[in-house]
TORKOL-4160 file (C-alpha; in steps of 0.2 Angstrom, whole numbers, padded with zeros to 4 digits, m for minus):
251
<pt num="1" X="0000" Y="0000" Z="0000"/>
<pt num="2" X="0014" Y="0012" Z="0005"/>
<pt num="3" X="0022" Y="0008" Z="m0012"/>
<pt num="4" X="0007" Y="0015" Z="m0021"/>
<pt num="5" X="0005" Y="0030" Z="m0009"/>
<pt num="6" X="0022" Y="0038" Z="m0012"/>
<pt num="7" X="0021" Y="0038" Z="m0032"/>
<pt num="8" X="0004" Y="0044" Z="m0031"/>
<pt num="9" X="0009" Y="0058" Z="m0019"/>
<pt num="10" X="0023" Y="0063" Z="m0031"/>
<pt num="11" X="0011" Y="0064" Z="m0046"/>
<pt num="12" X="0000" Y="0075" Z="m0035"/>
<pt num="13" X="0014" Y="0087" Z="m0031"/>
<pt num="14" X="0018" Y="0088" Z="m0050"/>
<pt num="15" X="m0001" Y="0091" Z="m0053"/>
<pt num="16" X="m0001" Y="0105" Z="m0040"/>
<pt num="17" X="0013" Y="0114" Z="m0049"/>
<pt num="18" X="0004" Y="0113" Z="m0065"/>
<pt num="19" X="m0012" Y="0119" Z="m0058"/>
<pt num="20" X="m0004" Y="0133" Z="m0049"/>
<pt num="21" X="0006" Y="0139" Z="m0065"/>
<pt num="22" X="m0010" Y="0138" Z="m0076"/>
<pt num="23" X="m0021" Y="0147" Z="m0063"/>
<pt num="24" X="m0008" Y="0160" Z="m0060"/>
<pt num="25" X="m0006" Y="0163" Z="m0079"/>
<pt num="26" X="m0025" Y="0165" Z="m0081"/>
<pt num="27" X="m0026" Y="0176" Z="m0066"/>
<pt num="28" X="m0012" Y="0187" Z="m0073"/>
<pt num="29" X="m0020" Y="0188" Z="m0090"/>
<pt num="30" X="m0038" Y="0192" Z="m0084"/>
<pt num="31" X="m0031" Y="0205" Z="m0072"/>
<pt num="32" X="m0022" Y="0214" Z="m0086"/>
<pt num="33" X="m0037" Y="0213" Z="m0097"/>
<pt num="34" X="m0048" Y="0220" Z="m0083"/>
<pt num="35" X="m0036" Y="0234" Z="m0080"/>
<pt num="36" X="m0035" Y="0239" Z="m0098"/>
<pt num="37" X="m0054" Y="0239" Z="m0100"/>
<pt num="38" X="m0056" Y="0248" Z="m0084"/>
<pt num="39" X="m0044" Y="0262" Z="m0090"/>
<pt num="40" X="m0053" Y="0263" Z="m0107"/>
<pt num="41" X="m0070" Y="0264" Z="m0097"/>
<pt num="42" X="m0063" Y="0278" Z="m0086"/>
<pt num="43" X="m0057" Y="0288" Z="m0101"/>
<pt num="44" X="m0074" Y="0285" Z="m0110"/>
<pt num="45" X="m0083" Y="0291" Z="m0094"/>
<pt num="46" X="m0072" Y="0307" Z="m0093"/>
<pt num="47" X="m0075" Y="0310" Z="m0112"/>
<pt num="48" X="m0094" Y="0310" Z="m0108"/>
<pt num="49" X="m0092" Y="0320" Z="m0093"/>
<pt num="50" X="m0084" Y="0335" Z="m0102"/>
<pt num="51" X="m0098" Y="0334" Z="m0115"/>
<pt num="52" X="m0088" Y="0326" Z="m0129"/>
<pt num="53" X="m0101" Y="0313" Z="m0132"/>
<pt num="54" X="m0114" Y="0326" Z="m0135"/>
<pt num="55" X="m0103" Y="0336" Z="m0146"/>
<pt num="56" X="m0098" Y="0321" Z="m0157"/>
<pt num="57" X="m0117" Y="0317" Z="m0161"/>
<pt num="58" X="m0120" Y="0335" Z="m0164"/>
<pt num="59" X="m0107" Y="0336" Z="m0177"/>
<pt num="60" X="m0109" Y="0319" Z="m0184"/>
<pt num="61" X="m0127" Y="0322" Z="m0188"/>
<pt num="62" X="m0136" Y="0307" Z="m0195"/>
<pt num="63" X="m0121" Y="0296" Z="m0193"/>
<pt num="64" X="m0121" Y="0300" Z="m0175"/>
<pt num="65" X="m0139" Y="0295" Z="m0173"/>
<pt num="66" X="m0135" Y="0279" Z="m0182"/>
<pt num="67" X="m0121" Y="0275" Z="m0171"/>
<pt num="68" X="m0131" Y="0279" Z="m0155"/>
<pt num="69" X="m0144" Y="0266" Z="m0159"/>
<pt num="70" X="m0131" Y="0253" Z="m0167"/>
<pt num="71" X="m0132" Y="0237" Z="m0157"/>
<pt num="72" X="m0113" Y="0235" Z="m0159"/>
<pt num="73" X="m0110" Y="0252" Z="m0150"/>
<pt num="74" X="m0123" Y="0248" Z="m0137"/>
<pt num="75" X="m0115" Y="0231" Z="m0133"/>
<pt num="76" X="m0098" Y="0240" Z="m0133"/>
<pt num="77" X="m0104" Y="0252" Z="m0120"/>
<pt num="78" X="m0112" Y="0239" Z="m0109"/>
<pt num="79" X="m0095" Y="0229" Z="m0110"/>
<pt num="80" X="m0085" Y="0244" Z="m0104"/>
<pt num="81" X="m0097" Y="0246" Z="m0090"/>
<pt num="82" X="m0100" Y="0228" Z="m0084"/>
<pt num="83" X="m0084" Y="0219" Z="m0089"/>
<pt num="84" X="m0072" Y="0228" Z="m0076"/>
<pt num="85" X="m0085" Y="0223" Z="m0062"/>
<pt num="86" X="m0087" Y="0205" Z="m0067"/>
<pt num="87" X="m0069" Y="0204" Z="m0072"/>
<pt num="88" X="m0063" Y="0209" Z="m0054"/>
<pt num="89" X="m0075" Y="0196" Z="m0047"/>
<pt num="90" X="m0068" Y="0182" Z="m0058"/>
<pt num="91" X="m0050" Y="0187" Z="m0054"/>
<pt num="92" X="m0054" Y="0186" Z="m0035"/>
<pt num="93" X="m0062" Y="0169" Z="m0039"/>
<pt num="94" X="m0047" Y="0162" Z="m0048"/>
<pt num="95" X="m0036" Y="0167" Z="m0033"/>
<pt num="96" X="m0048" Y="0159" Z="m0021"/>
<pt num="97" X="m0048" Y="0142" Z="m0032"/>
<pt num="98" X="m0029" Y="0143" Z="m0034"/>
<pt num="99" X="m0025" Y="0144" Z="m0016"/>
<pt num="100" X="m0038" Y="0132" Z="m0009"/>
<pt num="101" X="m0035" Y="0119" Z="m0022"/>
<pt num="102" X="m0016" Y="0119" Z="m0022"/>
<pt num="103" X="m0016" Y="0120" Z="m0003"/>
<pt num="104" X="m0028" Y="0105" Z="m0002"/>
<pt num="105" X="m0018" Y="0094" Z="m0014"/>
<pt num="106" X="m0001" Y="0099" Z="m0007"/>
<pt num="107" X="m0006" Y="0094" Z="0010"/>
<pt num="108" X="m0013" Y="0078" Z="0003"/>
<pt num="109" X="0003" Y="0074" Z="m0007"/>
<pt num="110" X="0014" Y="0078" Z="0007"/>
<pt num="111" X="0004" Y="0066" Z="0018"/>
<pt num="112" X="0006" Y="0052" Z="0005"/>
<pt num="113" X="0025" Y="0055" Z="0002"/>
<pt num="114" X="0032" Y="0060" Z="0019"/>
<pt num="115" X="0018" Y="0054" Z="0031"/>
<pt num="116" X="0014" Y="0072" Z="0037"/>
<pt num="117" X="m0002" Y="0075" Z="0045"/>
<pt num="118" X="m0014" Y="0085" Z="0035"/>
<pt num="119" X="m0020" Y="0102" Z="0041"/>
<pt num="120" X="m0038" Y="0099" Z="0036"/>
<pt num="121" X="m0047" Y="0084" Z="0029"/>
<pt num="122" X="m0059" Y="0091" Z="0017"/>
<pt num="123" X="m0058" Y="0105" Z="0003"/>
<pt num="124" X="m0072" Y="0115" Z="0011"/>
<pt num="125" X="m0061" Y="0117" Z="0027"/>
<pt num="126" X="m0047" Y="0125" Z="0016"/>
<pt num="127" X="m0060" Y="0136" Z="0008"/>
<pt num="128" X="m0065" Y="0142" Z="0026"/>
<pt num="129" X="m0047" Y="0145" Z="0031"/>
<pt num="130" X="m0044" Y="0155" Z="0015"/>
<pt num="131" X="m0059" Y="0166" Z="0018"/>
<pt num="132" X="m0054" Y="0169" Z="0036"/>
<pt num="133" X="m0036" Y="0174" Z="0031"/>
<pt num="134" X="m0043" Y="0186" Z="0018"/>
<pt num="135" X="m0055" Y="0193" Z="0031"/>
<pt num="136" X="m0041" Y="0196" Z="0043"/>
<pt num="137" X="m0031" Y="0204" Z="0029"/>
<pt num="138" X="m0045" Y="0216" Z="0025"/>
<pt num="139" X="m0047" Y="0220" Z="0043"/>
<pt num="140" X="m0029" Y="0224" Z="0045"/>
<pt num="141" X="m0029" Y="0235" Z="0030"/>
<pt num="142" X="m0044" Y="0244" Z="0036"/>
<pt num="143" X="m0036" Y="0247" Z="0053"/>
<pt num="144" X="m0020" Y="0253" Z="0044"/>
<pt num="145" X="m0030" Y="0265" Z="0034"/>
<pt num="146" X="m0040" Y="0270" Z="0050"/>
<pt num="147" X="m0024" Y="0274" Z="0059"/>
<pt num="148" X="m0017" Y="0284" Z="0045"/>
<pt num="149" X="m0033" Y="0294" Z="0043"/>
<pt num="150" X="m0033" Y="0297" Z="0062"/>
<pt num="151" X="m0015" Y="0303" Z="0061"/>
<pt num="152" X="m0019" Y="0315" Z="0047"/>
<pt num="153" X="m0034" Y="0322" Z="0057"/>
<pt num="154" X="m0022" Y="0324" Z="0072"/>
<pt num="155" X="m0010" Y="0333" Z="0062"/>
<pt num="156" X="m0023" Y="0345" Z="0055"/>
<pt num="157" X="m0029" Y="0348" Z="0072"/>
<pt num="158" X="m0012" Y="0352" Z="0078"/>
<pt num="159" X="m0009" Y="0364" Z="0064"/>
<pt num="160" X="m0026" Y="0372" Z="0068"/>
<pt num="161" X="m0021" Y="0374" Z="0086"/>
<pt num="162" X="m0005" Y="0382" Z="0082"/>
<pt num="163" X="m0014" Y="0394" Z="0070"/>
<pt num="164" X="m0027" Y="0398" Z="0084"/>
<pt num="165" X="m0013" Y="0401" Z="0096"/>
<pt num="166" X="m0004" Y="0413" Z="0083"/>
<pt num="167" X="m0020" Y="0422" Z="0081"/>
<pt num="168" X="m0023" Y="0424" Z="0099"/>
<pt num="169" X="m0006" Y="0431" Z="0101"/>
<pt num="170" X="m0010" Y="0444" Z="0087"/>
<pt num="171" X="m0026" Y="0449" Z="0096"/>
<pt num="172" X="m0037" Y="0440" Z="0084"/>
<pt num="173" X="m0049" Y="0424" Z="0088"/>
<pt num="174" X="m0058" Y="0413" Z="0076"/>
<pt num="175" X="m0072" Y="0402" Z="0083"/>
<pt num="176" X="m0074" Y="0392" Z="0067"/>
<pt num="177" X="m0062" Y="0380" Z="0058"/>
<pt num="178" X="m0057" Y="0363" Z="0062"/>
<pt num="179" X="m0069" Y="0357" Z="0075"/>
<pt num="180" X="m0084" Y="0363" Z="0065"/>
<pt num="181" X="m0077" Y="0353" Z="0050"/>
<pt num="182" X="m0075" Y="0338" Z="0062"/>
<pt num="183" X="m0092" Y="0338" Z="0068"/>
<pt num="184" X="m0099" Y="0341" Z="0051"/>
<pt num="185" X="m0090" Y="0325" Z="0044"/>
<pt num="186" X="m0095" Y="0315" Z="0059"/>
<pt num="187" X="m0113" Y="0319" Z="0057"/>
<pt num="188" X="m0112" Y="0315" Z="0038"/>
<pt num="189" X="m0103" Y="0299" Z="0041"/>
<pt num="190" X="m0117" Y="0294" Z="0054"/>
<pt num="191" X="m0131" Y="0299" Z="0041"/>
<pt num="192" X="m0122" Y="0288" Z="0028"/>
<pt num="193" X="m0122" Y="0273" Z="0039"/>
<pt num="194" X="m0140" Y="0277" Z="0045"/>
<pt num="195" X="m0136" Y="0278" Z="0064"/>
<pt num="196" X="m0139" Y="0291" Z="0077"/>
<pt num="197" X="m0125" Y="0303" Z="0082"/>
<pt num="198" X="m0125" Y="0296" Z="0099"/>
<pt num="199" X="m0123" Y="0278" Z="0093"/>
<pt num="200" X="m0109" Y="0267" Z="0101"/>
<pt num="201" X="m0095" Y="0258" Z="0091"/>
<pt num="202" X="m0105" Y="0241" Z="0091"/>
<pt num="203" X="m0121" Y="0250" Z="0083"/>
<pt num="204" X="m0110" Y="0258" Z="0070"/>
<pt num="205" X="m0101" Y="0242" Z="0066"/>
<pt num="206" X="m0118" Y="0233" Z="0064"/>
<pt num="207" X="m0124" Y="0247" Z="0053"/>
<pt num="208" X="m0108" Y="0246" Z="0043"/>
<pt num="209" X="m0109" Y="0228" Z="0040"/>
<pt num="210" X="m0127" Y="0229" Z="0033"/>
<pt num="211" X="m0123" Y="0244" Z="0022"/>
<pt num="212" X="m0107" Y="0236" Z="0016"/>
<pt num="213" X="m0116" Y="0219" Z="0011"/>
<pt num="214" X="m0129" Y="0229" Z="0002"/>
<pt num="215" X="m0117" Y="0239" Z="m0009"/>
<pt num="216" X="m0103" Y="0226" Z="m0010"/>
<pt num="217" X="m0097" Y="0226" Z="m0029"/>
<pt num="218" X="m0098" Y="0207" Z="m0029"/>
<pt num="219" X="m0116" Y="0207" Z="m0024"/>
<pt num="220" X="m0123" Y="0224" Z="m0031"/>
<pt num="221" X="m0120" Y="0226" Z="m0049"/>
<pt num="222" X="m0127" Y="0244" Z="m0051"/>
<pt num="223" X="m0116" Y="0257" Z="m0058"/>
<pt num="224" X="m0114" Y="0267" Z="m0042"/>
<pt num="225" X="m0111" Y="0252" Z="m0030"/>
<pt num="226" X="m0092" Y="0253" Z="m0030"/>
<pt num="227" X="m0092" Y="0272" Z="m0026"/>
<pt num="228" X="m0105" Y="0270" Z="m0013"/>
<pt num="229" X="m0096" Y="0255" Z="m0005"/>
<pt num="230" X="m0080" Y="0266" Z="m0004"/>
<pt num="231" X="m0090" Y="0280" Z="0004"/>
<pt num="232" X="m0097" Y="0268" Z="0017"/>
<pt num="233" X="m0079" Y="0261" Z="0021"/>
<pt num="234" X="m0073" Y="0279" Z="0023"/>
<pt num="235" X="m0087" Y="0283" Z="0034"/>
<pt num="236" X="m0084" Y="0268" Z="0045"/>
<pt num="237" X="m0065" Y="0271" Z="0046"/>
<pt num="238" X="m0069" Y="0289" Z="0052"/>
<pt num="239" X="m0081" Y="0284" Z="0065"/>
<pt num="240" X="m0067" Y="0276" Z="0076"/>
<pt num="241" X="m0067" Y="0274" Z="0095"/>
<pt num="242" X="m0057" Y="0290" Z="0097"/>
<pt num="243" X="m0068" Y="0300" Z="0086"/>
<pt num="244" X="m0084" Y="0294" Z="0094"/>
<pt num="245" X="m0076" Y="0299" Z="0111"/>
<pt num="246" X="m0071" Y="0316" Z="0105"/>
<pt num="247" X="m0088" Y="0320" Z="0097"/>
<pt num="248" X="m0096" Y="0315" Z="0114"/>
<pt num="249" X="m0085" Y="0326" Z="0124"/>
<pt num="250" X="m0088" Y="0341" Z="0112"/>
<pt num="251" X="m0107" Y="0338" Z="0111"/>
């Protein structure tokens, strides 16, 4: 039985390398295509935004009207709008399959060749582990961005304080400024997440999860979903524990 296990494990290790190379290649190709199409789509949107699309149809005359209702043109526009969204989801899915499948097969092969204990027994357990690791990475990135944003606000606040002190020394006071901007953004962030201004961190977190799930680009395919999802993340990052405490003290 052991004579069969080892050769089979070696074949599996070779198969893992092949699968990894193929999936890495596909991921790179699709990622490149998505980036190219996304760049073209952004340029097209910018062209429309400055009125270029309207000017083209005005000067093109009947030809412009023909192009406007041409199925090929309509399909091209739809492709530029939806392909980047679907493409990013497909690239994420390829990475997910690549990691879980190669991890599962590698552990299985090593257990057959060297008798090592497998980390998990089923493929679904490897999938759960991948999702857990990715969630931890997202949380770490979110905390990093939140800390970076907090440092930026503290730096602005320090500059504002120095400015206020300089104005006081010169016999001039200013009651507006940074604190008013802080309170305005705090309320706007709460309004975006749909929570009261007096909400605590747990209520804000629950509202964020609900909103993020509603507008996540992998779930919501509407044109404004990605932008709204980013605004929701920015609002949640701003409503940190320290900013909640600061708002309450100033209220």
